[in-house]
Residue, then its C-alpha position, 0 to 999 in steps of 0.5 A: m241772130t233771128k230773121k225777119y221771116d221765115y220763109v222767103l219765096v222766089g216766084s208766087g205761082l201755085y207752089a209758092g202761093v200753097w205754101a204761103n197759104e200753109a205757113r199763114k195759117r200756122g203763123r209764119k211769116c212770108l216774104v215774096v220776090e217775084k221777077r214780074d210785075h204781078i203775083g200769080g205766075n202763069v195763072y195770072c189774069e187780065e181784065v179787059e172789057g169785063i173778062h178775065v184773060h188768062k194772060y199766060g195761056a189757056h188754064i182749065f183746072h181739072t183734078s181727080d184729087r178730091q183733098v187738092w179739089d176741096y182745097v182749091n174750092g176754099l178758096a174760090e167757088f169754081n163754075r162748070f166749065t169742061n174743056s171741050p175743044v175743036a179743032n179746024y183743020r183748013g177749014e173743017m171742024y173736028n172734036m177733040p180728043f179723038n171721039m166718035n164725033t171726030f170719026s164721024k166727021m172724019w169718015g162718015v161713020s156712025t158707030p165704034e165698029e167702023a171707027k176702030t176697023i178703020i183705024e186698025k187698018q191704018r195703023r198697019a202702015v207702021q211695021g216694028e217698032p217707030k222709029n220717030l214721033e210720025e211713025q209712033a202716032i201712025s201706030l197709035v191713031g192711024t193715017d188720017i188723023y195723024k195727017k189732018l190732026v196730029k202733024g201739023y200742030t205737033e211740028k209747030q208746038w216743037g218747031r220741027d218736023c214729026r220725022d226728026l222727033p222722038a218716038f217717046i215724046i207721044k206715049r199715048l194719044p187719047v182716042r174715045f169710041t164714045y160721042d163725048n168732047n170732055y177732053f178731061n177723064d178727072l172728076y172734078q173740073g172747073i175755072p174759078i169765078g172771078g178768074y184765077n187772081v181770086i185764089m192767088d190773092k187769098l193764098f199770098e194774103d197777108c204775104t210781104v210782096h216785093t215784084g219786079i225784082d230778080y231775086l238771083q240777082h240780090r240772093d245774098y240780101y234775100n237770103k239774109l231775110g229768111e230762115t228757109i228760102v222756097y224756090t221755084g225759079a229755074i233750077d239751072a239759072y240758081f246753080r249759075y248754069q254750070f254744067g250747062r242750060l236747060e233746054y225749053r220751049s217757049l210762047r208768044f201771045e197776040t191778044e186783041v179785042l174784037d167788035t163782036d160778042n162770039y168770035q169762034g164759039v168755044a174757048v180754045v180752037n187748035y189750028t191743025d194745019r202746018e201753014t197756020p203759024y199759030t196753034r190755036v186761038i183762045e176766047h176767053k169769055h167762054f171760059e166763065f159763059g160771059t155775054q159781054p157785048r165784045t170779045v177777047v181773043t189770044r192767039e198763041y205762037p210756039a216760039d224757040w225758047e231764048e234766055g230772058m223770055e218765059a219758059y213754058y214747056t220743058v224739054n223732056d229728051e234724055r240730054n236734058q234729063r241727064l243735066y236736070r239730075q246734076y243740078e237735083e244733086l246740088a240742089m240736095q245738098e243746099k241748105n235752108v233751101i228747098f226748090g219746087g214747082r215745074l222749074a225748079e223741078y224742071k216738069y211739065y206740072d198740070m196745076d192739081k200736080v203742083i198743089a198736091s206737091a207743094l201740101g206733100r213737101i210741106r207735110q215732109n218738111g214738119m211745118 
């Protein structure tokens, strides 16, 4: 019996969106099943006071992949936004990533040689192989930068003391001996003009969309409608947690409208002391150089993940990777089901990598 749709797309983030767009170009039909009440995944924007508010945290598109950059520019025009966050440590403001502006403010130095000498001396506080995240960070950037700009932020993010976190979480910390505040090293960077919804609406154009529905509670019904399922949800949930649950970190957001045209002068401020309960404050209008009379800010609080909460960050320790590999083996045995994206692959993905992954899988699948 011929099924009504070529693809049933579970979830409506970038991975599913690219699949929908490529299917449409080839005359295929897609049904989208989305648990939230809107499409767009974590890049979804809400319009408040004429400002595109990044509802699920700051999303800045950056890539060195020309094919991916051309792809997204075919969906929307991008502005020239450059991510240059600043860190607030108890009222002291430092440029990110760690660069000559940071070192000049911290130590009163003016040359790369002076900064290198201080960092090199401080790194010697750790002898031998670093045993935890604290020692790893000090061995990379020294004690001053660690204490002011790494320690508190990291402990809030993970909910644990840095001495209780494994060293491998911080493989490297970007240190630049130039006066360059551009956070990313990629060739291309920007925000879609009009917000990310412009892109997501284009990707899912002509799809049938069912929002507010949990596919896993109705999988038999939806499986009968499509030839192939493209599943972008949590892989352990798909297999009914038969080996146990994968771990995540979550986030909680507090958003408010303020009666000022400019609250902090930059899109993102990281709060790196341990006492401030949130990790960062986002002022959304700066992503698009807004001149609105009022502003919208979001405070971002890390949270322990529990079932029913949004899963934002994978906990890529050895236990979770071992568990994921068990689920991955099951996934490879599933017929007519494609697993892709951040939750289905239990991987932290930048947006450009999600798009590249989806395009690669589509080619491999011979759509």
